[in-house]
C-alpha positions in Angstrom: 96.4 164.9 43.7 99.9 165.0 45.1 98.5 165.6 48.6 96.3 162.5 48.2 99.2 160.4 47.1 101.3 161.6 50.0 98.5 160.8 52.5 98.0 157.3 51.0 101.8 156.6 51.1 101.9 157.7 54.7 98.9 155.4 55.6 100.6 152.5 53.8 103.8 153.1 55.7 102.0 153.2 59.0 100.2 149.9 58.2 103.4 148.3 57.1 105.4 149.3 60.2 102.6 148.9 62.8 102.5 150.4 66.2 105.6 152.0 67.6 107.4 149.4 69.8 109.8 151.8 71.3 110.2 151.6 75.1 111.0 149.2 77.9 109.8 145.6 77.8 110.1 142.6 80.1 110.8 139.3 78.2 109.9 135.9 79.7 112.1 133.3 78.1 110.9 129.7 78.7 112.6 126.4 78.0 111.6 123.0 79.3 109.2 124.7 81.7 111.8 127.0 83.3 111.5 130.7 82.8 114.1 133.5 82.9 113.4 137.2 82.6 115.3 139.9 80.7 114.9 143.6 80.5 114.6 144.7 76.9 114.8 148.2 75.4 113.4 148.6 71.9 114.0 151.6 69.7 112.0 151.7 66.5 112.8 154.0 63.6 110.4 153.1 60.8 110.8 149.4 60.1 114.2 149.3 61.8 114.6 148.0 65.4 117.6 148.6 67.6 118.0 148.5 71.4 119.3 146.2 74.1 118.5 142.7 75.3 120.0 142.8 78.8 123.6 143.9 78.0 123.5 142.7 74.3 122.8 144.9 71.3 119.6 144.4 69.2 119.3 144.6 65.4 116.1 143.8 63.6 112.9 144.9 61.9 109.2 145.3 62.5 106.6 145.2 59.7 102.9 145.0 60.3 102.5 142.6 63.2 105.8 140.7 62.5 108.9 141.4 64.6 112.3 139.9 64.0 115.6 140.7 65.6 118.9 139.2 66.8 121.0 140.3 69.7 124.7 139.8 70.7 127.3 141.5 72.7 128.6 141.3 76.3 125.4 139.4 77.3 123.8 136.4 75.8 123.4 136.0 72.0 120.3 134.8 70.2 117.3 135.8 68.1 113.6 136.4 68.3 110.9 135.8 65.6 107.3 136.7 66.6 104.3 138.9 66.3 102.3 141.5 68.2 99.6 139.7 70.1 97.4 142.3 71.7 99.5 144.1 74.3 102.4 141.7 74.1 105.0 140.3 71.7 105.1 136.5 71.5 107.0 134.0 69.4 110.0 131.7 69.2 113.6 132.4 69.9 117.0 130.8 69.9 119.6 131.3 72.7 123.3 130.4 72.5 124.2 127.6 75.0 127.5 129.2 76.0 128.7 125.7 77.0 131.0 124.8 74.3 129.8 123.6 70.9 126.2 122.8 70.1 123.2 124.4 68.3 121.4 127.3 69.9 118.5 126.3 72.2 115.0 126.9 71.1 112.9 128.9 73.6 109.5 130.4 73.8 109.4 134.2 74.3 106.7 136.5 75.6 107.4 140.2 76.0 105.2 142.7 77.8 105.7 146.4 78.2 107.1 147.4 81.6 104.4 148.8 83.8 104.6 152.6 83.8 104.3 154.4 87.2 100.9 156.0 87.8 100.5 159.7 87.2 101.0 162.0 90.2 104.3 160.6 91.3 105.3 158.4 94.2 102.6 157.2 96.6 102.4 156.5 100.3 100.8 153.3 101.4 99.4 152.4 104.8 99.6 148.7 105.0 98.0 146.6 107.7 98.9 142.9 107.6 96.3 140.3 108.1 98.4 137.3 107.1 102.0 136.4 108.1 104.5 133.9 106.8 107.0 131.5 108.3 108.9 131.0 105.0 110.5 133.2 102.3 109.2 132.0 99.0 108.5 133.3 95.5 105.4 131.1 95.5 103.6 133.4 98.0 101.3 135.9 96.4 102.2 139.6 96.7 100.0 141.6 99.2 100.8 144.9 97.5 102.4 146.1 94.3 104.5 149.3 94.7 106.7 151.4 92.4 110.2 152.7 93.0 109.9 155.8 95.2 106.8 154.7 96.9 106.7 154.8 100.7 105.1 152.1 102.9 104.0 152.7 106.4 103.4 149.4 108.4 104.1 147.5 111.6 106.0 144.3 112.4 105.3 141.7 115.0 108.0 140.5 117.5 109.7 137.1 116.9 106.9 135.3 118.7 104.1 136.8 116.6 102.8 139.4 119.2 101.7 142.9 118.1 101.7 146.3 119.7 98.6 145.5 121.7 100.1 142.3 123.1 97.8 140.2 120.9 99.1 136.9 119.5 98.7 137.5 115.7 100.9 134.7 114.3 102.7 131.5 115.4 106.1 130.2 114.5 109.3 132.1 114.7 109.9 135.5 113.0 106.5 135.8 111.2 106.9 138.0 108.2 104.7 140.6 106.5 104.6 140.8 102.7 105.7 140.0 100.2 105.6 143.4 98.5 105.9 143.3 94.7 108.2 146.1 93.3 107.2 147.0 89.8 110.1 146.7 87.4 112.4 144.6 89.6 114.0 141.7 87.7 116.5 139.0 88.5 120.0 140.5 88.2 118.8 143.8 89.7 119.5 145.1 93.2 116.6 146.2 95.4 117.2 149.2 97.6 115.2 149.5 100.8 115.6 152.6 102.9 114.3 152.5 106.4 113.0 156.0 107.0 111.4 155.3 110.4 111.8 152.4 112.8 110.2 152.8 116.3 109.1 150.6 119.1 105.3 150.7 119.5 104.8 149.2 123.0 106.4 149.3 126.4 107.4 145.7 126.8 109.9 143.2 125.3 111.4 139.8 126.1 114.8 138.2 125.6 116.7 135.0 126.1 118.6 134.6 129.3 121.1 131.9 128.4 124.2 132.0 126.2 123.7 129.8 123.2 125.7 126.5 123.7 127.7 126.8 120.5 129.3 130.0 121.6 131.0 128.8 124.8 133.5 126.0 125.6 132.4 122.8 127.2 133.8 123.7 130.6 131.7 126.9 130.8 128.6 125.1 129.5 128.8 122.2 132.0 129.5 124.6 134.9 126.8 127.2 134.1 123.9 127.2 136.6 121.0 128.8 134.8 117.9 129.4 136.8 114.9 127.7 135.3 112.5 130.6 136.2 114.7 133.5 135.5 112.6 136.4 134.2 113.9 138.1 131.1 111.0 140.5 130.5 111.9 144.1 129.8 110.2 147.5 130.2 110.7 150.0 127.4 110.9 153.7 128.3 110.5 155.4 124.9 110.7 158.9 126.4 114.1 158.2 127.9 115.0 155.7 125.2 116.2 153.0 127.6 115.1 149.4 128.4 115.3 147.9 131.9 114.4 144.5 133.3 110.8 144.4 134.4 111.6 142.1 137.3 115.3 142.5 138.0 117.5 140.7 140.4 119.2 142.9 143.1 122.4 143.2 141.1 120.5 144.0 137.8 118.1 146.6 139.2 120.1 149.5 137.8 121.1 147.9 134.5 119.7 149.7 131.5 120.1 149.3 127.7 119.7 152.1 125.1 116.7 151.5 122.9 118.0 151.2 119.3 115.2 149.7 117.3 116.2 147.3 114.4 114.6 145.1 111.9 115.8 141.5 112.3 114.5 140.1 109.1 114.4 141.7 105.6 114.5 139.5 102.5 113.7 139.1 98.9 112.4 135.8 97.6 115.2 133.3 97.4 116.7 131.9 94.2 115.8 128.7 92.4 112.2 128.6 93.6 113.4 127.8 97.2 111.1 128.0 100.2 113.3 128.8 103.2 112.1 129.2 106.8 112.3 132.6 108.4 114.8 131.5 111.0 117.4 131.2 108.2 119.4 133.7 106.2 121.4 133.7 103.0 122.3 135.8 99.9 118.6 136.8 99.8 118.8 138.4 103.2 116.4 137.0 105.8 117.2 136.6 109.5 120.3 138.7 109.3 119.9 140.2 112.8 122.3 143.0 112.3 121.9 145.8 114.8 122.7 148.5 112.3 119.6 147.7 110.2 117.5 150.4 111.9 116.2 153.9 111.2 118.2 155.7 108.5 119.8 152.6 107.1 119.7 151.7 103.5 119.7 148.0 102.7 120.7 146.5 99.3 119.4 143.1 98.4 119.9 140.8 95.3 116.8 140.2 93.2 116.0 136.6 92.2 112.3 136.8 91.2 110.3 139.3 89.1 109.1 142.0 91.5 111.8 141.0 94.1 109.0 140.0 96.6 110.1 141.8 99.7 109.5 140.3 103.2 110.0 141.9 106.5 109.6 141.0 110.2 111.2 140.3 113.6 111.3 143.6 115.6 114.0 144.3 118.1 114.3 147.2 120.7 118.0 146.4 121.1 120.6 143.7 120.4 124.3 143.1 121.2 126.5 141.7 118.5 125.9 138.1 117.6 122.6 137.8 119.4 124.3 135.4 121.8 121.1 134.7 123.8 119.3 133.5 120.7 116.6 136.1 121.3 117.5 139.8 121.7 115.3 142.5 123.3 112.3 141.4 121.1 109.3 143.7 120.5 107.0 144.9 117.9 107.8 147.9 115.7 106.2 150.7 113.5 108.2 150.9 110.3 108.3 153.2 107.3 110.4 152.4 104.2 110.9 153.4 100.6 112.1 151.2 97.7 114.2 151.7 94.6 115.8 149.5 92.0 119.4 149.5 90.7 118.7 148.0 87.3 121.2 145.5 85.9 123.4 145.9 88.9 123.6 142.6 90.6 125.3 141.9 94.0 126.0 138.5 95.5 125.1 139.3 99.2 123.3 142.0 101.1 124.9 145.3 101.8 124.0 148.2 104.2 124.7 151.9 104.2 124.1 154.5 106.9 125.5 157.9 107.6 128.8 156.5 109.0 129.6 153.3 107.2 129.4 151.2 104.0 128.8 147.6 105.2 129.1 144.3 103.3 127.6 141.1 104.7 129.1 137.6 104.4 126.6 134.9 105.2 127.8 131.3 105.4 127.9 128.1 107.6 131.1 129.1 109.4 132.7 132.3 110.7 135.8 132.0 108.6 133.8 131.5 105.4 131.4 134.3 106.3 134.5 136.5 106.9 136.0 135.7 103.5 132.7 136.5 101.8 132.3 139.8 103.6 135.8 140.9 102.9 135.5 140.0 99.2 132.2 141.8 98.9 133.6 145.0 100.5 136.6 144.8 98.1 134.3 144.5 95.1 132.2 147.4 96.3 135.2 149.7 96.6 136.5 148.6 93.2 133.1 149.3 91.5 132.1 152.4 93.4 135.4 154.2 93.4 137.2 152.6 90.5 140.2 151.6 92.8 142.9 149.2 91.7 143.4 146.0 93.8 146.4 147.5 95.4 144.5 150.6 96.3 141.6 148.6 97.7 144.1 146.6 99.8 145.6 149.7 101.3 142.2 151.2 102.2 141.0 148.0 103.7 144.3 147.4 105.5 144.0 150.7 107.3 140.3 151.4 107.7 138.4 148.1 107.7 136.3 147.0 110.7 134.3 143.8 111.3 131.1 143.2 113.1 129.9 139.7 114.0 126.2 140.2 113.4 124.7 136.8 113.8 126.1 133.6 115.4 123.1 131.6 116.7 121.0 130.9 113.6 121.6 128.3 110.9 124.1 130.6 109.2 126.7 133.0 110.5 126.6 136.7 109.4 129.9 138.7 109.4 129.9 142.3 108.3 132.9 144.1 106.8 132.6 147.9 107.1 134.5 151.0 106.0 133.9 154.4 107.6 132.7 156.9 105.0 135.1 159.4 106.4 138.0 157.2 105.2 136.7 157.4 101.6 136.0 161.2 101.7 139.0 161.9 99.5 137.9 159.7 96.7 135.3 160.6 94.0 
């Protein structure tokens, strides 16, 4: 009799509490047609709910299909009152305005469990693009959904849309492959893209042959006598890892350039539902044209849309700083990369890391503003990564900082502040 009563009580408790809600959830919070996304961790102990809403602490309860909780702390404050609806939680919420006085804003909330990685660990994907894009946009449907740790093997066109077989595959400038949807990436995260292999895949390239007008003074520009038919085609010798002009002038017949393949464009979908042409660059990345974004480099990009939506394109065999001829030694590439997510760790502008340097980008409409952004981003990086004081940061940067001018001929300038890793070896 006692056993029967215990079983009945246990069944009643299970019915009252409902399914275990513990785990990671993605909340879509909608007000006036605009949605925001929050990573939610729920911990259920009987009818009691705790956890986190972004960086705020949750307290609440779950009974049957009903779920109620409030959250407050270093992040936003608010509440949720809803029910289990199939595989999701849905209901109404209230969010503090954080703009002075006023009642909390009513919002609609839908919560879905974060997608779990498939069994068997990270996968390798061979991706062949059939469609290319001339804009960066969150409205473009993802071509592949991948998980952190997955590897993608693919190829990129050159800036004119020509592939490894010299076939015209796309028009426009800097046609992009993607976007790739990274499971679990949310606005406020940082996407990590490691370029594990970047190689030229044909023996030809082309470049510009005139210095961009905005980079020289009026006297030089008016006096320059550029030849209309000058041939700027290149031959790529992958075995010797050098490029030489395919039809050189007499003085240029012995001129060679080391082949250092780089990816000109890597981007996440821009913020605020923008659609931005692939010639441009900004906090989302894009046409950064930095000659250190090659094999072995790790790129850090802000995430503005669920899934990050990663674009990539614009292969180069080599490029000098600034891309002063508007087109560098442009060619198609074979590329392999892996992805990861730094959850809840937002950055304002792209960053790069390789074996030698930490590099922070500043992208803006002028060189001085881009320099200020790059310097500030590097200072913040040192403070966060090494827990240095502002005085300590100043001393490190005053003695070890270097600058690269990565891009000067596109709609925005890109200045890179970089610190040798050797200079930081004494810090933990």
